[in-house]
N, C-alpha and C positions, 0 to 999 in steps of 0.2 A: 397714488393717489386718489381721494375720495371724500366728494364732495353732497351736496343737496344739488340737483341737476336744473331744478325747477328755481332756486334761489336765483343762481348763478345766470338762466338763462334770460329771468325778469329785468336785470340788467344788462342785456346783452348790448352793445351799442348798434345802433342802425348807419344801414350806408350813409356813406357822406356825412356823418353826424357825431363823427368818433369825439373829437374833439371835448362834445360838450356835455358827454356821461360822466359817471361816477364809475368807478373801475371798482369790483367787489373785490374785497381782501384775500380770498379763496386766487381769485384770478393773478392777485401780487405775486402770494406763493407761489402760485404755478409758474409765473413768469421768471422768478429765480432759479427753481428750478429746471425748468426749459421754457425757454421762451417761444419754440414753434407751441408746443403742448397749449402755451395758453393764447397765442391767437386761434389755435383751431376750435379750445371751449368755447372762445370768449367771443372772438368776432364772427368767425364760420359758424359758433351754434353745434357743432360736430358733438357727438356723446355716446361713449357703449360702455357696459359693464363688465368689465372681469373679476376675480373673486377680492379683489383688492378695494373695488369700488362696493361689494356689496356687504363687507366686513365694515367699511367705512359709517356705511348708511347705519349697520347695525351700534354703532358705538356708538350714533348720533340721534340713535328713535328716540330718544325719550326729548332731548330738545328739537328735534323736526316734530312731533307731536302735539307739541305746544306752541298756544299760538306766541304771535312778536309782544311784547312789555314794553310797554307806554316807557320812554326814555325817564329815571325818576329827574326833579329838578335839583340841581345842582346849589341852585342858593338858597333851596328850604331842605336842609338837609333835616333826616327823624333820627329821631333820640335812638335808635336801636339798630345795628348791621342791618344790610339790607342783601337780601340776592335775589336776583332776576334771572330767567330764561328766554333765551330766544328775544334775546333783543336788538333790534335794527338801530344803526348809528352812521352819520353819511357827515362829510364835511366839504362845505364849496369851499373849503381854503386847498386844502388838499384833493379834491375829487374825486373823492373817494366811497366806500359803504362798506359795510360790515354788518355780517349778522353775528354776535356775541351769543357763545354756549350759555354762558355763563356769567353772570356780573356779581360779585362781593364788591358792596361798600359799605366804611362806616364814615357819615359824615362828609366831606368833600372828598375823603380820599377812594379810590376805587382800583380793585384790581379785575382785571379782564380773566376767564379761564379758558382755554380752547382746548375742548377733546380731541384727543389721536388715536387712534390704532396703533396695535401691536406694543410692542415694550422701549423702555427705553434706549436709545442707542448709546453705545460706548462712544461719546467724544466731548474733548473737553469742557464744550460749550454747555452741554447737557442736551443741544436740541441741533438739529442739523441750521442754517440756515433759514431755508424758505418758509419753517414752522418758528425761527425767532421772527422772522420778519413780519408775516400774517399776525403775530400776536401783538406785534411795537406797530403795527397799522393801528389794529383796534384801541391801544392806549393813546392815538395821539389822535384818534377820533374821541376818545371820552375829552381829552384833554382839550379839544376844540370846541366841546359840549360843558366846559367851564368844571373837569373834574380836576385831581390831582391825580396822576399818575406816576407814578416810579416802576413798576414793574408789573410782571404777569406772572400765570401759573399755565404750564404745560401738563395736561391731564393724562398719561400714555393708560388706554384701557387694559391692557392686556397685563403688563406688571404692575397694574395699579398703583400708578408711581406717580405726585407732583412734583415739577420740574420745576423751580423759579425762575424768573428768565431777566436780569434787569435790565431797564431801555434806558444804558449808557449814551453817551453823545454816538459811537461809533455808531450802535446801533440805530441809533435815529436817522442818523445821514444816510445809512443804510437802506432804510425802509423810506425813504423820501423821495432820494433817487432813485429804487425801483419803481415808485409809483409814477411820478416822471416819465419814466423809460417802459413803462407798461402803456401809459399813454399815449405817448407817441408814437411805439409800435401800430398801435391801434390805429391812429390817424392817419397812419402811411397808409397802409392797406396792403400792406406786403408782408406774405406769408415768411416766417426768418424760415433759416437753411435747419435742415435735420442738423442734430447730434453726429458727431463721429465717430463710429463704434465707439458709443456710450453703452453702460452696464447697464444704465438709468432705461434705455426701450426695450427689452424684452418684459418686464412686468407694467408699462406703461397702457392702461386698459386703449387707448388711441395707437398704441402701433398698427393695430392693421389698415387705421386712414391714414395715419403721417407717412408709415413706408418708408424709414430714413435710410437704411441701405438700399433700397430698389429705387430711390426717388436719385441717389448719387448716382448709380447706374446706368439711369434714363439719364440723367446729365454728363455724363463720362467721365466723372469724378472719382470714382470708386475701385482701385485698383486689384484689393484682398478680392474672394468670392463672398459675395455677401449673404445674410444670414438669415436663413430662415423663423422668422420670428412670430409667424403666425400660424396655425395648424394647416396642414395642404388640403386638409375637408372640413368642412365648416362642420360643428356641430348639430346644429338645428336643417329643417334639410322641410319640403314643403310637401304640406299635406293636399292632395288631390281627392274631388269628390265626383264622380259623374255619376254615381247609383241614380238613374229617373227617379223622383219623389223620396230620394234621400234629405237628409235633413241635420244640420251643425246647432246643438246646444252647448250648454256649460256648464261643468260638474267641477265645482271644484276649483283646482287649478290645472284641470284638464278641459278638453273639448270632447264631448261626446258627439260621434260620428252615427246615427240611425238609417240604414236603408228598408223597403219594402221587405226584404225577405233575407235577412241576417239580423246577428245577435250584434248589438249594437258595440263601439269601438269605444276605446278612450285614449286619448293623445294629450300627452303633457305639451303646455303652454310653452315649458322651454323648450321643446323638441320641434317648433315648428316655425318655419322661416317666413311661410306666408300660406297663404289657402286659395286654390283655385276650384273654383264651382262650375261646373260643364254641365249646362239644360237646365230642367226644373229641376235645381236642387236649392233647398231652404237654409238660412241660416237664422237664429236668434237675436233678439236684439243685444240680452247679455255676452252673448257671444262674442256680437261684434265689438259691443265697447271695450271687452276684454284683447281683443287683438289687438285695437287701435292704443290701448293704451299702452300695449306693450310694443310699438313701433310694428307689428307684422302687417302684412299688404294685403290685401280681399283681391283677387283678380273673376270678374264673370266673363264666362266663354258662353257660345252657343255650342252644342251634342259637339259638331265637328271639331270644335277646338279655337274658332276665332274668337279673338278678344272684342266685349263689348264694352266694358267700362273696367273699372279699377275703384276701390274703395280706399282711403290712404289717409292717416292719421292729421289732421292739419290741413293746411292748403300747400304742402310740397314743402323741399328741405326748403331750411331757414338763411341756407349762406345765399343770399341774391345775388354775391359776385360770381359767382361759377355761371350762371345763365346770363350775365349781363355779359360775359367773355363769351359766351356759348353766341349767343343773337350777335355779339359783337362781328365777329369770327364768317358766321353764316353769312351776313349780310356785307364782307367782304369778300370780292368773287375770288382775289388772287390767294387769299389765306384760303380760305374756304376748299380752292380748288384741290392745295397742301396735301389737305387730309383727304380729301377725296381720290388722292390719286393713290394714297397708302393703303387705304379701303381695298380699291379695287386691286390692287395690285395682291394684295394680302388672297382675298379671295380664289384670284385664278393659280397662286403658288398654289395654295391647299387644294385643290382640284387637280393640280398634275400631280402632287405627290399619294392621292388616294390612286389614280388611275398607275401611277410606276408601281405603286405596291402591288396592286390587286388584277391588273389586267392582263388578261394571256396575250401571247403572241408578240410581235415585234409592231411596238406601235412609236418607233424613234418618232418619225415625221411629228404627229400627232402632239407629242412631247413638246419637242422644240419650239413646235406653233405655241403651244401655251406658254412655253418660258420668254418666248420673243414677243407676245403679247402682255407680261409679264411688266417684261424690262418699258415696252415702249409708252406702258399709263402712266411715268415720271413722265413724262414732254405732250403730257394729252392736253391740248390749248385750253379745250372748254369742257364743261361735264357732259352735251350731245357727243362728244367725241369719247371721252372716256368713257361712257354706257354704250357706244356703239363697239369699243374694243369690251367691255364684258362681255356682249352679246355675242360678238362672233365666238370666244372662250368658251361662254356656254353652249352654244350648237356644237363645239368641237367635242366639249365633254359630254354632252346628253347623246351624241351619235352611237358613242361607245357602253353609254352608261349600264345597259342592259345589260353589256357581255360578262361585269362581276358579278351577275347574280351564274350560281354555282349550282349543283347537286339540290337538294331539295327547294331553293330556289330559280332554278334552269326555267319552272314555267314562267314564273311573273318577270324572268327577264324576258323572254321572250316575248309576253305582250305587253312588257314596257318598250321595245325594240321596234313593235306594230305603229304605238302610237306617242311615243318620246314626252320629253313630259309638257306639259299640260294643266291646266287645271280650272275651277269657276267653270265646273264642276272637273273634278280630276276624271278621266274614262277608265280608269284601270287599277288595280289593286295595287301595284308603283307610285302610281300618282298621288292616292289616295293615303298614302302611308307618310310621304314628303310631305305633302299640306297641312298632314295633322302635325308632322314633327317640327315644321317650320312653324307652324301656332305656337306648339309649345317650347320653341328657343325663344322666338320675338318675346313672351310670355317673362322667360327669364332672363333674357338681356335685358329687356324694360325695365326688371326690377334692379337690375342690377346700377340702371341707368339713373334710375329717380332716387337710389339710394345716394348715391355718390353727389345728387345736387342737382340733376343736368334739367333741362326741358325735353323731355321723350320726345316731342313733338316737331323739335326744328332741328335737320338734319344739316349734313355738309354732300353727300352725294346724293340722297334722294331728297328732294325738294319737296316745300309743303306745300298739304295736299291737306281738304278738312279730313281729320279725323285718321289722320295716317300718320302715327309712330314713326317718323325719320331717320328719328336720331338711334331707335331700336333698331330698325333695318338696318341702318347702316354699321352698327354695330356688330350685326350679329352674321354679315356678310362672311366674314375669314372665317367663324366658326359651322356653314352651313355642311362643304366637305367633311369637316373634322369629324363635328358633332352628328349631325342630323342624316348626312347622306351615306356617313357608314353605320350607322343603326340602322336603318333601310335595309341594306344589302347586307347587313348578321341577323336581321331577324329572319327575311327569304333563306339565306342560306343553310341558316341550323334548325330549317324547321320549326321555330315558335312560331311563326304568320301559314295559314295555309288555306286553301280558298273559300273552307265554312268558317273567314274571320270575316266576310265581306260579304257587303249584300249588295245587287244593282236597283238603282230605282230610275226610272225614267232612262235618263243620258249619262248617269251618274254610277261611279262606284263608291261605296262608305262602308266605314270599320263598324263591325257588330261590335256591343259594349266590350265582348271579353277581347275582341282583338285591341281594343282602343287602354284597357287592360296593360296588355302585352307592352305595347309600345311606349305607354308610359311607364314602365319597369325597365326597359330596355332602354329608352332616354336616362333614367334616371342612375342605373348601372352606367353608363358614358360618362356621367356629369361627374359621378364620383371616382370615378376612372383619374389614377396620377398618371402624368407626362410630363419627362422634364422638360425646366423651363430654357430653350437656347439661349436668351438673354443672362437672367439671371441665375442658373446655372444649379437648380435644385428641384427635386419634383413638387408638383400640386396638381391638386384636378383640376380638370375644364372647370367644373362652377368656380372656382377661386380665381382662376383664369381668366373668363370671363368681368370680372370685379376688378381685376389687377387689369384688364387692358380700359376700361373705363377710367380706372381712375389713372392711366397715363395721360389718356386725353384730358382729365381735367387738368393735368398738371402740363401739359402742352398750353393749355388756354391760360391759362395763369402766369406762363410765364418760368415754368418750372423745370420743364424741357424742352429740348431744342426742337424735335419731330414724333409724330407719332411715327410707329416702328408696329406693324401688324403682327400676331402671333402665327407663324408658319411651322411647320415639321419639315423634318425631310424626307 
């Protein structure tokens, strides 16, 4: 399903005022096709491209390139046939608005022509109901503006065929009922349930946001194995630039990365999901505008990785209902504790898993205590108690964390065993790597949190503090052992990092640029690694898992899922 997202979003209903806004004809089309899709696009302002939407824009390129035409006066018809493109019409009676691709009029008789990508479908009516309803609504708008309109035309671009659609009584009744139902859906402010095992889902551009099968699994409704309708790994990846004195410019549809000691590198915008700049790295205004136009966030970091700020399109996600629900739950101690307990439980269970898989010797008692702390989190009465349990589990975990380093990494494990976990500043090589990895992880989680529509500064476990992305820190907890800690162990044990990759400054140990480059590479490899999702039953990359967890939290806050379930592995 393809349309002009800018034109649709311009009439997106405001929170609390759905009943007074015009419903776009395109959204009535979507409503007949799938009510959940219409809600996500119209009410929530969600949008994502796929091949169908891109081809749809190409089919509409001529119409979209032309400015809107003033509505011809039906009471003063001209002597000759009239054609008009990109014509905006509305009706207070219907509460609807439409942008007509083409109007063919002669006297007071008018015929709307709507362009559609693809070929003519082999159905008795010559077209499917969503397209017929959209076209009929355009005809009703013409009638309300004084024209006589008995039918319209659907023009299928691929087959170059005009299909005439008469506006009979049945189609008019269906169209008016669909408009009323779509407006009622928006006014109710409740996301419709997903379709059940529908063949419409695989080609929907919003399938990665709607998550039809996953939502039913979270709600305990789906019996059969859910379909994996999105790729296990996203096609676009982050672009990291850490060479001091480097710069990013724009070169056509590419970003041009220049460093003081290397040849310029070109990266297609299509292949970039986000941009991370470390330290003294510049970016030109054209490059920044190109990134923002594509909705690609830019994060600014210190040389050591700490997040300094973000640059993103607009003022955040358009769906204010998600943030309202987030702040409402965060302000309710009981509801907030329910989520916080599961976050800490997931972290402790994953810490236990990492030790069980890699710790030499018999540590049954330690593993038993970690399992006990994980169970006890479910009955923690307050945040302070919960944080105390998390702290006791962390002490048990980091007491033996140094023993995970073996072979080429034995030296690093011995140093860590002496210092244990420390930060600000890190006093040994392992802690320097852990701190850098945690900074990378909070950036990755924060990007997902913002993309889903949350306020990253209001969490449930981590309490509000000026400048602290509390929700990002909340959601990264369960991924610390699985992503960051496991990457640190592997980097040292496989000899990728040696003492030459670090430098000591005063009381701190910091990574050299070569070391940071190796850490970023290993971190990205881990995020691209696939893992069998224990709940959904299909393999997916850790990067995709992070987004799925953020969307699960969104479903919980909006009442689509009963409980937040942390991601844990065996």
